[in-house]
C-alpha positions as CSV (number, residue, x, y, z in Angstrom):
1,M,-43.3,21.8,42.0
2,S,-44.3,18.4,43.4
3,V,-44.6,17.4,47.1
4,P,-45.2,13.7,46.7
5,Y,-46.9,11.6,49.4
6,F,-49.0,9.1,47.4
7,V,-48.3,7.3,44.2
8,D,-51.0,9.4,42.5
9,D,-48.9,12.5,43.2
10,V,-45.9,11.0,41.4
11,L,-48.0,9.8,38.4
12,T,-49.7,13.2,38.1
13,T,-46.4,15.0,38.2
14,L,-44.8,12.7,35.6
15,A,-47.8,13.2,33.3
16,L,-47.6,17.0,33.6
17,K,-43.8,16.9,33.1
18,E,-44.3,14.9,29.9
19,Q,-47.1,17.1,28.7
20,F,-45.5,20.5,29.2
21,D,-41.8,19.7,29.4
22,V,-41.1,22.5,32.0
23,P,-38.6,22.6,34.9
24,L,-39.7,20.3,37.7
25,C,-38.9,20.7,41.4
26,T,-39.5,17.8,43.8
27,Y,-39.7,18.7,47.5
28,I,-39.9,15.6,49.8
29,M,-41.3,16.5,53.2
30,D,-42.4,13.0,54.3
31,D,-40.6,9.8,53.5
32,Q,-42.8,7.3,51.7
33,N,-40.1,5.2,50.1
34,I,-37.3,4.4,52.5
35,Y,-38.9,3.3,55.8
36,V,-42.2,2.6,54.3
37,K,-42.8,1.5,50.7
38,N,-45.9,3.4,49.7
39,I,-44.2,4.8,46.6
40,P,-42.3,2.1,44.6
41,D,-38.7,2.7,43.8
42,H,-39.1,2.8,40.0
43,Y,-41.8,5.6,40.2
44,L,-39.8,7.7,42.6
45,K,-36.5,7.2,40.7
46,E,-38.2,8.4,37.5
47,L,-39.6,11.4,39.3
48,L,-36.2,12.4,40.8
49,Q,-34.3,11.9,37.6
50,K,-36.7,14.2,35.8
51,S,-36.5,16.8,38.5
52,K,-34.1,19.7,37.8
53,L,-34.1,20.6,41.6
54,R,-34.6,18.2,44.5
55,L,-35.3,19.5,48.0
56,G,-35.6,17.7,51.3
57,I,-37.2,18.9,54.6
58,S,-34.3,17.7,56.7
59,R,-30.6,17.1,56.3
60,D,-31.2,13.4,57.3
61,L,-33.8,13.1,54.5
62,C,-31.5,14.7,51.9
63,H,-28.6,12.4,52.9
64,T,-30.6,9.2,52.9
65,Y,-32.3,9.9,49.5
66,E,-29.0,11.0,48.0
67,Q,-27.4,7.7,49.1
68,K,-30.2,5.6,47.6
69,Y,-30.7,7.4,44.3
70,Q,-27.3,9.0,43.8
71,L,-28.9,12.3,43.0
72,K,-28.2,15.7,44.7
73,F,-30.8,16.9,47.3
74,W,-30.8,20.3,48.9
75,F,-32.0,21.2,52.4
76,L,-35.1,23.4,52.7
77,P,-36.5,23.4,56.3
78,P,-40.0,24.5,57.2
79,V,-40.2,28.3,57.3
80,V,-42.1,30.8,59.3
81,P,-44.0,34.1,58.5
82,E,-41.4,36.9,58.9
83,N,-43.7,39.1,61.1
84,L,-43.8,36.4,63.8
85,I,-40.1,35.9,64.2
86,Q,-38.4,36.9,67.5
87,T,-34.7,37.8,67.2
88,Q,-34.3,39.3,70.7
89,P,-34.4,36.6,73.4
90,R,-36.1,37.1,76.7
91,L,-33.8,38.5,79.4
92,A,-32.2,36.3,82.1
93,E,-34.3,37.8,84.9
94,E,-37.5,37.0,82.9
95,T,-36.7,33.4,82.3
96,A,-35.5,32.9,85.9
97,N,-39.0,33.6,87.2
98,Q,-41.1,31.8,84.5
99,S,-43.3,28.8,84.9
100,K,-41.5,25.5,84.9
101,A,-44.3,23.9,82.9
102,G,-43.6,22.6,79.4
103,I,-45.6,23.1,76.2
104,L,-46.6,20.7,73.4
105,I,-48.1,22.1,70.2
106,G,-49.7,20.5,67.2
107,N,-50.6,16.9,66.4
108,I,-49.2,13.7,67.9
109,W,-48.6,11.1,65.1
110,S,-48.8,7.9,67.2
111,Q,-51.0,6.7,70.0
112,G,-47.9,5.0,71.4
113,W,-46.1,8.3,71.6
114,L,-49.0,9.9,73.6
115,D,-49.3,6.9,75.9
116,Q,-45.6,7.0,76.7
117,L,-45.7,10.8,77.4
118,R,-48.6,10.2,79.8
119,I,-46.4,7.8,81.8
120,L,-43.6,10.3,81.9
121,T,-45.6,13.2,83.2
122,K,-47.5,11.0,85.7
123,K,-44.3,9.4,87.1
124,T,-42.2,12.6,87.2
125,G,-44.9,15.1,88.2
126,E,-43.9,17.4,85.3
127,V,-46.7,19.5,83.8
128,I,-47.2,20.0,80.1
129,H,-49.8,22.2,78.3
130,W,-50.9,20.8,75.0
131,Y,-52.2,23.2,72.3
132,G,-53.6,21.9,69.1
133,N,-56.4,20.1,67.2
134,P,-55.2,16.5,67.2
135,N,-56.6,14.0,64.8
136,R,-58.9,11.8,66.8
137,E,-58.9,9.1,64.1
138,W,-55.6,7.7,65.4
139,L,-55.5,9.3,68.9
140,T,-57.8,8.2,71.7
141,F,-57.8,10.2,75.0
142,E,-60.1,11.8,77.4
143,E,-59.1,15.3,78.4
144,I,-59.8,14.8,82.1
145,D,-57.6,11.7,82.1
146,L,-54.8,13.6,80.5
147,Q,-55.1,16.3,83.1
148,Q,-54.8,13.7,85.9
149,D,-51.5,12.5,84.3
150,G,-50.2,16.1,84.1
151,I,-51.1,17.0,80.5
152,F,-53.5,19.9,80.3
153,F,-55.2,19.9,76.9
154,Q,-55.8,23.5,75.7
155,G,-57.2,22.8,72.2
156,F,-56.9,25.2,69.4
157,V,-56.2,28.9,70.2
158,P,-55.5,32.0,68.0
159,E,-51.9,32.2,66.9
160,D,-51.0,35.3,68.9
161,Q,-52.2,33.5,72.1
162,L,-50.2,30.4,71.1
163,I,-47.0,32.4,70.6
164,Q,-47.4,34.1,74.0
165,A,-47.8,30.6,75.6
166,L,-44.7,29.4,73.8
167,R,-42.6,32.3,74.9
168,A,-43.7,31.9,78.5
169,A,-43.0,28.1,78.6
170,A,-39.8,26.8,80.1
171,Y,-39.5,24.2,77.4
172,A,-41.3,22.7,74.5
173,V,-41.7,19.0,73.9
174,I,-41.3,17.3,70.5
175,L,-42.4,13.6,70.5
176,T,-40.8,11.2,68.1
177,G,-40.4,7.4,67.6
178,T,-38.0,4.9,69.0
179,T,-38.3,1.9,66.7
180,D,-38.7,0.9,63.0
181,E,-42.1,-0.6,63.6
182,L,-44.9,0.8,61.5
183,E,-47.1,1.8,64.4
184,D,-44.2,4.0,65.7
185,R,-44.4,6.0,62.4
186,P,-40.7,5.7,61.3
187,E,-41.5,7.4,58.0
188,L,-42.1,10.6,60.0
189,A,-39.7,10.2,62.9
190,K,-36.6,9.1,61.1
191,L,-36.4,11.6,58.2
192,S,-39.0,14.3,58.5
193,L,-38.3,17.5,60.4
194,P,-41.5,18.5,62.3
195,S,-42.6,22.0,61.0
196,R,-43.4,23.0,64.6
197,L,-39.7,22.7,65.6
198,P,-38.4,25.6,63.5
199,Y,-41.6,27.4,64.3
200,I,-41.0,27.2,68.1
201,I,-37.4,28.3,67.6
202,A,-38.2,31.2,65.3
203,V,-41.3,32.7,67.1
204,A,-40.4,32.0,70.7
205,N,-36.8,30.9,71.1
206,T,-38.1,28.3,73.5
207,P,-35.7,25.4,74.5
208,I,-36.6,22.0,73.1
209,I,-36.8,18.5,74.6
210,V,-37.1,15.8,72.0
211,I,-38.4,12.6,73.5
212,G,-37.6,9.4,71.6
213,S,-34.7,8.1,69.6
214,R,-31.5,10.1,69.3
215,D,-31.4,8.9,65.6
216,T,-34.3,11.0,64.3
217,A,-34.4,14.2,62.2
218,A,-35.9,16.2,65.1
219,A,-33.2,14.9,67.5
220,N,-30.4,15.6,65.1
221,F,-31.7,19.1,64.5
222,V,-31.8,19.9,68.2
223,K,-28.3,18.4,68.8
224,E,-26.7,20.1,65.8
225,F,-27.9,23.6,66.8
226,Q,-27.7,23.0,70.5
227,L,-31.3,24.0,71.1
228,G,-32.1,21.7,74.0
229,Y,-31.9,18.0,75.0
230,V,-32.9,14.6,73.7
231,C,-34.1,11.9,76.0
232,D,-35.9,8.5,75.7
233,Y,-39.2,7.6,77.3
234,E,-37.7,6.9,80.6
235,P,-39.0,8.9,83.6
236,A,-35.6,9.4,85.2
237,H,-34.1,10.6,81.9
238,F,-37.0,12.9,81.3
239,R,-36.8,14.4,84.8
240,Q,-33.1,15.1,84.3
241,A,-33.7,16.8,81.0
242,V,-36.3,19.0,82.5
243,A,-34.1,19.9,85.4
244,S,-31.2,20.8,83.1
245,I,-33.2,22.8,80.6
246,C,-34.9,24.9,83.4
247,D,-31.5,26.1,84.7
248,P,-31.5,29.9,84.2
249,L,-28.1,29.9,82.6
250,I,-28.9,27.1,80.2
251,Q,-32.2,28.8,79.4
252,Q,-30.5,32.0,78.4
253,E,-27.8,30.2,76.4
254,I,-30.3,28.2,74.4
255,R,-32.7,31.2,73.9
256,Q,-29.8,33.3,72.6
257,R,-28.8,30.6,70.1
258,A,-32.4,30.2,69.0
259,A,-32.7,34.0,68.5
260,R,-29.6,34.0,66.3
261,L,-31.1,31.3,64.2
262,A,-34.7,32.7,64.1
263,S,-34.4,34.9,61.0
264,S,-32.9,32.0,59.1
265,F,-36.3,30.4,59.0
266,S,-38.1,33.4,57.6
267,A,-40.6,32.7,54.8
268,A,-40.0,36.2,53.3
269,G,-39.1,35.8,49.6
270,M,-39.3,32.0,49.6
271,S,-41.5,31.8,46.5
272,E,-38.9,33.6,44.5
273,W,-36.1,31.6,46.1
274,I,-37.8,28.4,45.0
275,W,-38.5,29.4,41.4
276,R,-35.2,31.0,40.8
277,S,-33.4,28.0,42.3
278,L,-35.4,25.9,39.9
279,E,-34.2,28.0,37.0
280,K,-30.6,27.5,38.2
281,G,-30.9,23.8,39.1
282,Q,-29.4,24.5,42.5
283,P,-30.2,26.8,45.4
284,L,-30.2,30.5,44.6
285,N,-28.0,30.9,47.6
286,F,-26.8,28.5,50.3
287,Q,-28.6,30.0,53.3
288,F,-30.0,26.7,54.4
289,E,-27.0,24.6,53.6
290,Q,-24.9,26.9,55.8
291,L,-27.5,27.1,58.5
292,G,-26.0,27.2,62.0
293,R,-22.4,27.0,60.8
294,T,-19.8,29.2,62.5
295,L,-16.3,30.1,61.3
296,A,-13.1,30.6,63.3
297,D,-10.4,33.0,62.0
298,A,-12.6,33.9,59.0
299,T,-11.8,36.3,56.2
300,V,-14.7,38.7,56.4
301,V,-15.8,40.2,53.0
302,I,-18.4,43.0,53.3
303,T,-20.4,44.0,50.2
304,A,-23.6,46.0,49.7
305,C,-25.6,43.3,48.0
306,E,-25.4,39.8,46.6
307,M,-22.3,38.5,44.7
308,N,-23.3,37.2,41.3
309,Q,-22.5,37.6,37.6
310,S,-25.3,40.1,37.0
311,H,-23.0,43.1,37.9
312,G,-19.3,43.8,37.7
313,T,-18.7,44.3,41.4
314,G,-19.9,40.7,42.1
315,S,-17.7,39.2,39.4
316,L,-14.6,41.1,40.4
317,V,-15.0,40.5,44.2
318,K,-15.4,36.7,43.5
319,R,-12.3,36.9,41.2
320,V,-10.0,38.7,43.6
321,V,-10.7,36.5,46.6
322,A,-10.7,33.4,44.3
323,D,-10.6,30.1,46.2
324,T,-9.7,31.7,49.5
325,P,-11.0,29.3,52.3
326,N,-13.1,30.3,55.3
327,I,-14.8,33.4,54.0
328,L,-17.6,35.0,56.0
329,S,-19.7,37.1,53.6
330,I,-21.8,39.9,55.0
331,R,-24.3,42.0,53.0
332,S,-27.1,44.4,53.9
333,M,-29.5,44.3,51.0
334,D,-30.7,42.1,48.1
335,L,-31.0,43.7,44.7
336,Y,-31.1,40.4,42.7
337,G,-33.6,38.3,44.6
338,G,-31.1,36.8,47.0
339,D,-28.9,35.3,44.2
340,H,-25.7,35.0,46.3
341,D,-23.3,32.1,45.7
342,F,-20.4,33.4,47.8
343,G,-18.7,32.6,51.0
344,D,-18.4,29.6,53.3
345,V,-21.0,31.3,55.4
346,S,-23.1,34.2,54.2
347,L,-25.0,36.6,56.4
348,Y,-27.7,39.0,55.3
349,V,-27.9,41.7,58.0
350,S,-30.2,44.6,57.1
351,H,-29.7,48.0,58.8
352,R,-32.8,49.4,57.2
353,G,-34.8,51.7,59.5
354,L,-32.3,51.4,62.3
355,S,-30.0,53.9,64.1
356,R,-26.3,53.2,63.8
357,Q,-26.3,51.8,67.4
358,E,-29.3,49.5,66.6
359,G,-27.7,48.4,63.4
360,V,-24.5,47.5,65.2
361,Q,-26.4,45.6,67.8
362,R,-28.2,43.6,65.1
363,L,-24.9,42.9,63.4
364,L,-23.1,41.7,66.6
365,H,-26.0,39.5,67.3
366,A,-25.8,37.9,63.9
367,I,-22.1,37.3,63.9
368,S,-22.0,35.8,67.4
369,G,-19.9,32.6,67.3
370,H,-17.8,33.7,64.4
371,T,-14.2,35.0,64.8
372,A,-12.1,36.8,62.2
373,K,-8.5,37.3,61.2
374,R,-9.0,40.1,58.6
375,I,-11.7,42.2,57.0
376,L,-12.2,43.4,53.4
377,C,-14.9,46.0,52.8
378,V,-16.1,46.9,49.3
379,P,-18.1,50.0,50.2
380,Y,-21.1,51.3,48.4
381,R,-23.5,52.2,51.2
382,S,-23.1,53.7,54.7
383,D,-24.3,50.4,56.1
384,D,-21.1,48.7,54.7
385,L,-18.8,51.2,56.5
386,I,-20.7,50.9,59.8
387,T,-20.5,47.1,59.6
388,A,-16.8,47.2,58.8
389,I,-16.0,49.6,61.6
390,A,-18.0,47.6,64.1
391,L,-16.2,44.3,63.2
392,H,-12.8,46.0,63.2
393,D,-13.4,47.3,66.7
394,L,-14.8,44.0,67.8
395,Y,-12.1,41.7,66.4
396,Q,-9.1,44.1,66.4
397,V,-7.8,42.7,63.1
398,P,-6.5,44.3,59.9
399,L,-9.2,46.2,57.9
400,A,-8.8,46.9,54.2
401,T,-11.1,48.7,51.7
402,Y,-11.4,48.2,48.0
403,I,-13.3,51.1,46.4
404,M,-14.8,50.3,43.1
405,D,-17.6,52.9,42.9
406,D,-17.5,56.5,44.2
407,Q,-20.2,57.3,46.7
408,N,-18.5,60.2,48.4
409,I,-16.7,62.5,46.0
410,C,-19.1,63.3,43.2
411,V,-22.1,62.3,45.2
412,N,-22.5,62.3,49.0
413,N,-24.4,59.1,49.6
414,I,-21.8,58.3,52.3
415,S,-21.1,61.3,54.6
416,D,-17.6,62.7,54.8
417,E,-17.5,62.1,58.6
418,L,-18.3,58.4,58.3
419,M,-15.9,58.0,55.3
420,R,-13.1,59.6,57.2
421,E,-13.7,57.4,60.3
422,F,-13.7,54.3,58.1
423,L,-10.6,55.2,56.0
424,T,-8.6,56.1,59.1
425,K,-9.3,52.6,60.5
426,C,-8.2,50.9,57.3
427,S,-4.6,49.7,57.2
428,L,-4.8,49.2,53.4
429,R,-6.8,51.3,51.0
430,L,-7.3,50.1,47.4
431,A,-9.0,51.6,44.3
432,T,-9.7,50.2,40.9
433,H,-8.1,52.9,38.8
434,P,-5.9,56.1,39.0
435,E,-8.7,58.7,38.9
436,L,-10.6,57.1,41.8
437,R,-7.4,56.8,43.8
438,D,-6.3,60.4,43.2
439,A,-9.7,61.8,44.1
440,Y,-9.8,60.0,47.5
441,E,-6.1,60.8,48.3
442,A,-6.7,64.5,47.5
443,K,-9.8,64.7,49.7
444,Y,-8.6,62.6,52.7
445,G,-4.8,62.9,52.6
446,L,-4.4,59.1,53.0
447,Q,-2.5,56.8,50.8
448,F,-4.4,54.6,48.3
449,W,-3.0,51.9,46.0
450,L,-4.3,50.3,42.8
451,L,-6.0,47.0,42.2
452,P,-7.6,47.1,38.8
453,A,-10.4,44.8,37.5
454,V,-8.3,41.7,36.9
455,V,-9.2,38.9,34.4
456,P,-9.1,35.1,34.8
457,D,-5.7,34.0,33.5
458,P,-6.9,31.2,31.3
459,L,-9.0,33.6,29.3
460,I,-6.2,36.1,28.6
461,S,-5.2,36.4,24.9
462,R,-1.5,37.1,24.6
463,S,-1.3,36.9,20.8
464,P,-3.7,39.1,18.8
465,V,-5.8,37.7,16.1
466,L,-7.4,39.9,13.5
467,P,-11.1,39.0,12.9
468,D,-12.5,38.2,9.5
469,L,-13.5,41.8,8.4
470,N,-15.7,40.3,5.7
471,S,-17.9,38.3,8.1
472,R,-21.3,39.2,9.5
473,S,-19.8,40.0,12.9
474,A,-17.3,42.4,11.4
475,A,-20.2,44.6,10.3
476,V,-21.6,44.7,13.8
477,G,-20.1,45.9,17.1
478,A,-20.3,44.4,20.5
479,L,-21.9,46.0,23.6
480,I,-21.0,44.2,26.8
481,G,-22.0,44.5,30.5
482,S,-24.5,46.5,32.3
483,L,-25.9,50.0,31.5
484,W,-26.4,52.1,34.6
485,S,-28.0,55.2,33.1
486,Q,-31.2,55.5,31.1
487,Q,-29.9,58.7,29.7
488,W,-26.7,57.1,28.4
489,F,-28.8,54.3,26.9
490,E,-31.1,56.8,25.0
491,L,-28.0,58.7,23.8
492,L,-26.4,55.4,22.7
493,C,-29.5,54.4,20.7
494,A,-29.8,57.7,18.9
495,S,-26.0,57.6,18.1
496,I,-26.0,54.1,16.6
497,K,-29.2,54.8,14.6
498,N,-27.7,58.0,13.1
499,A,-24.4,56.2,12.4
500,G,-26.2,53.3,10.7
501,A,-24.5,50.9,13.2
502,K,-25.7,47.8,14.8
503,L,-24.6,46.2,18.1
504,D,-24.9,42.8,19.7
505,W,-25.6,43.3,23.5
506,Y,-24.1,40.7,25.8
507,G,-25.3,41.7,29.3
508,N,-28.1,42.1,31.8
509,T,-31.2,43.8,30.2
510,K,-33.4,43.7,33.3
511,Y,-33.8,47.3,34.3
512,H,-36.9,49.0,35.7
513,W,-36.4,51.8,33.2
514,L,-35.9,49.6,30.1
515,Q,-39.4,49.0,28.7
516,D,-38.4,47.9,25.2
517,T,-39.1,44.4,24.1
518,P,-36.3,42.4,22.5
519,E,-37.9,43.1,19.1
520,Q,-38.1,46.8,19.8
521,L,-34.4,46.8,20.9
522,K,-33.5,45.2,17.6
523,Q,-35.4,47.9,15.7
524,R,-33.2,50.5,17.5
525,G,-30.1,48.7,16.4
526,I,-29.4,46.6,19.5
527,N,-29.7,42.8,19.4
528,P,-30.0,41.5,23.0
529,C,-27.9,38.3,23.4
530,G,-28.2,37.9,27.2
531,L,-25.6,37.1,29.8
532,L,-23.0,34.6,28.8
533,P,-20.4,32.7,30.8
534,E,-17.1,34.6,30.7
535,E,-15.4,31.8,28.8
536,Q,-18.0,31.9,26.1
537,L,-18.0,35.7,26.0
538,A,-14.3,35.9,25.6
539,K,-14.4,33.6,22.5
540,I,-17.3,35.5,20.9
541,L,-15.7,38.9,21.4
542,K,-12.7,37.9,19.2
543,L,-15.1,37.8,16.3
544,Y,-16.0,41.5,16.5
545,P,-14.0,44.4,15.2
546,Y,-14.8,46.7,18.1
547,V,-16.7,47.0,21.4
548,I,-18.6,50.0,22.5
549,V,-18.6,51.3,26.1
550,P,-21.2,54.0,26.8
551,T,-20.1,56.5,29.5
552,G,-21.0,60.0,30.6
553,T,-21.0,63.3,28.8
554,L,-20.0,65.4,31.9
555,D,-22.5,68.1,30.9
556,E,-26.1,68.9,31.6
557,R,-27.2,65.7,29.8
558,D,-25.3,63.5,32.2
559,D,-27.4,62.0,35.1
560,H,-24.5,60.0,36.6
561,H,-21.5,62.3,37.0
562,E,-20.1,60.0,39.7
563,L,-19.9,57.1,37.2
564,S,-18.6,59.3,34.4
565,R,-15.7,60.9,36.3
566,L,-14.6,58.3,38.7
567,S,-15.7,54.8,37.5
568,L,-13.8,52.6,35.1
569,P,-16.0,49.9,33.7
570,G,-14.2,46.6,34.3
571,R,-15.6,45.4,30.9
572,I,-13.0,47.5,29.2
573,I,-10.2,45.6,30.8
574,F,-12.0,42.3,30.2
575,A,-12.3,43.1,26.5
576,L,-8.7,44.2,26.3
577,A,-7.2,41.1,28.0
578,T,-9.4,38.4,26.6
579,A,-10.0,39.5,23.0
580,N,-7.5,42.3,22.4
581,I,-10.5,44.0,20.9
582,P,-10.4,47.8,20.2
583,V,-12.8,49.9,22.3
584,I,-14.9,52.9,21.3
585,V,-15.8,54.9,24.4
586,L,-19.0,57.0,23.9
587,G,-19.0,60.2,25.9
588,S,-16.5,62.8,27.2
589,E,-12.8,62.5,26.7
590,K,-12.5,63.5,30.4
591,T,-14.0,60.2,31.7
592,S,-11.9,57.5,33.4
593,A,-12.9,55.2,30.5
594,S,-11.6,57.5,27.9
595,H,-8.3,58.1,29.8
596,F,-7.8,54.3,30.0
597,V,-8.1,53.6,26.3
598,Q,-5.9,56.6,25.5
599,R,-3.2,55.5,28.0
600,F,-2.8,52.1,26.3
601,N,-3.8,53.2,22.8
602,I,-6.4,50.5,22.5
603,G,-9.4,52.5,21.2
604,L,-11.0,55.8,20.5
605,T,-13.5,58.2,22.1
606,S,-16.5,59.4,20.3
607,A,-19.2,61.9,21.1
608,Y,-22.8,60.8,21.3
609,D,-23.3,61.9,17.7
610,G,-24.0,59.8,14.6
611,K,-21.4,61.4,12.4
612,S,-18.7,61.2,15.1
613,L,-19.5,57.6,15.8
614,R,-19.5,56.7,12.1
615,Q,-16.1,58.2,11.7
616,A,-14.8,56.4,14.8
617,I,-16.1,53.0,13.5
618,E,-14.6,53.6,10.1
619,Q,-11.2,54.5,11.6
620,I,-11.2,51.7,14.1
621,T,-12.1,49.0,11.5
622,E,-9.1,49.9,9.2
623,V,-6.8,47.0,9.0
624,K,-3.7,48.9,10.2
625,T,-5.6,50.4,13.1
626,Q,-7.0,47.0,14.1
627,Q,-3.6,45.4,14.0
628,Q,-1.9,48.2,16.0
629,M,-4.6,48.4,18.7
630,R,-4.8,44.6,19.1
631,H,-1.1,44.5,19.4
632,N,-1.1,47.1,22.1
633,A,-3.8,45.3,24.0
634,A,-2.0,41.9,23.8
635,A,1.2,43.5,25.0
636,V,-0.4,44.4,28.4
637,A,-3.1,41.8,28.6
638,A,-1.1,39.4,30.9
639,K,-0.5,42.3,33.4
640,F,-4.2,42.2,34.3
641,S,-4.1,38.5,35.1
642,A,-6.0,37.4,38.2
643,K,-3.6,34.5,38.7
644,G,-2.5,34.5,42.3
645,I,-4.3,37.8,43.0
646,N,-6.0,36.5,46.2
647,H,-2.5,35.7,47.7
648,W,-1.4,39.2,46.6
649,L,-4.4,40.7,48.3
650,W,-4.2,38.9,51.6
651,K,-0.4,39.4,51.9
652,S,-0.9,43.1,51.2
653,I,-3.6,43.4,53.8
654,D,-1.3,41.7,56.4
655,L,1.6,44.0,55.4
656,G,-0.6,47.2,55.3
657,E,0.8,48.0,51.8
658,P,1.1,46.2,48.4
659,C,3.5,43.3,48.6
660,D,4.7,44.4,45.2
661,L,4.1,47.4,43.0
662,R,2.9,45.6,39.8
663,F,-0.2,47.7,39.4
664,E,1.5,51.0,40.3
665,E,4.1,50.3,37.6
666,L,1.4,49.3,35.1
667,L,-0.7,52.5,35.8
668,P,2.0,55.0,36.9
669,R,1.1,58.3,38.4
670,T,1.2,61.2,35.9
671,Y,2.3,63.8,38.4
């Protein structure tokens, strides 16, 4: 990661990049190329072209550098230690009686800025307390003279004392430039966002007065988020800005907006955010790109964790909402390091350690400014239900649930009382497969409908093709998707070893319980191939004679009965629809997975036993069996198409029932 300021920094970075050929991130905090020419164009251009990720400290800087170099920059503002952040603004009665004095913190980057500020305070009679350790190499002042002009120099103080002073101040002053002259420091004023500005907002919620040009990064930041006022170095204009910002109502409004933004500047997890963003070549999530944006008439989608391709729920949710505009995404935990590329605006609202009432208050605080027209909740944790109920009560709009994983029937991670309250408020209740639907209907006496794990239409194979049974792939099976049980994994390894089988594993292998190295996995008969894009996976699966899906045994060996009984892995439908490939379900014939392959006659069920698995492989690789099962899969593949499914979903939510019965007819009730 390179933060260039001098030519030397650029040359060092380029040398290291050439030497090690590793991913490079360039983070420009201070302009040294646009308004001043301290870094020549040809050096900076080479640096930026060789950077996999380019970050800018302000939106102004990102835009200006993008325009000049025609390369994408992403916004990363200064961040603040999480433990210092204040998300609850001071009450109106507290701000009404506070001091009217202002506060200035940190350095002043131009003698001219300081001299002009002294004129303002002297002529208006306003008082400012200045905390900091300014660089006396370019600033000349005597503290007694400053005090006579209304500026009380406090010097450097401990951080807790500084924060208390910020919270008590009526406003904070940010000085910036007015011209393009070098002594006015345009390289700082025009494009750099002073780190003290987000700091003040995050730790104290103090209203801001930016003094200087309206066309600077600091001024644009304050205007965009309505955090205060911008005025020039004219006494009358400064006096008016102070009078306005000290109004109790305006104080409260600005402090509330600042408090809502505060957690957005948290430094928690930022190192992982940067390095994982560098791996991707774009932000891990768009929390800073979306900063401060509010949505009107949003479609609210509530999930437990991030939406990404590392788990089936993420893939399916993104698929069923497709290109729906104006989505407000809300989640309460991060399981994948914040990897969340979903929603026009995404909110992370944690309920951890809070009572239900406290959690609701935090949620309502976070969504202030947004409005909604409908809500879809994909429940997994109690927090998801509490969020959905609170937003339904607030907005009084249709609420739908889409249950993919049981957390209430076989396990009681969500209490019956809360689940009943939630389901009763839902006008549309969906489940991914019949067993899950039937279980919830039987328990709660409420109607559920089906929405299976649909598949991208362009990937669907409508004409079965038999693989070359003499090829290398024909002697190896495929294992796709995630494995949610260590016990299942150990049973799988023992079974394939005893059956003399080998599997290529296309999926996420990052589990805390999986200690095997790739080489050790290969020795156990499993070749880890990593996560592939769906388009690539669909093509590769067509080369294999069968896919194996481990599921539960529904006996004393099974450590995830809730997954065994009531979960249908979406990878089965994906394999059916995209590759027409026969499926071997490992586990009990009473699992949802086994029922599904039996229903469509697209595979077999085998016990976790080497002999049983060997027989299943021999049977399923017979030419006639291959042809029949692939024909059966191709016959129903298109019925699982995701084409237009978002329109089906939203229309059904608005109606309070499915707008057509395509999935009820595809998976009819058996009673």
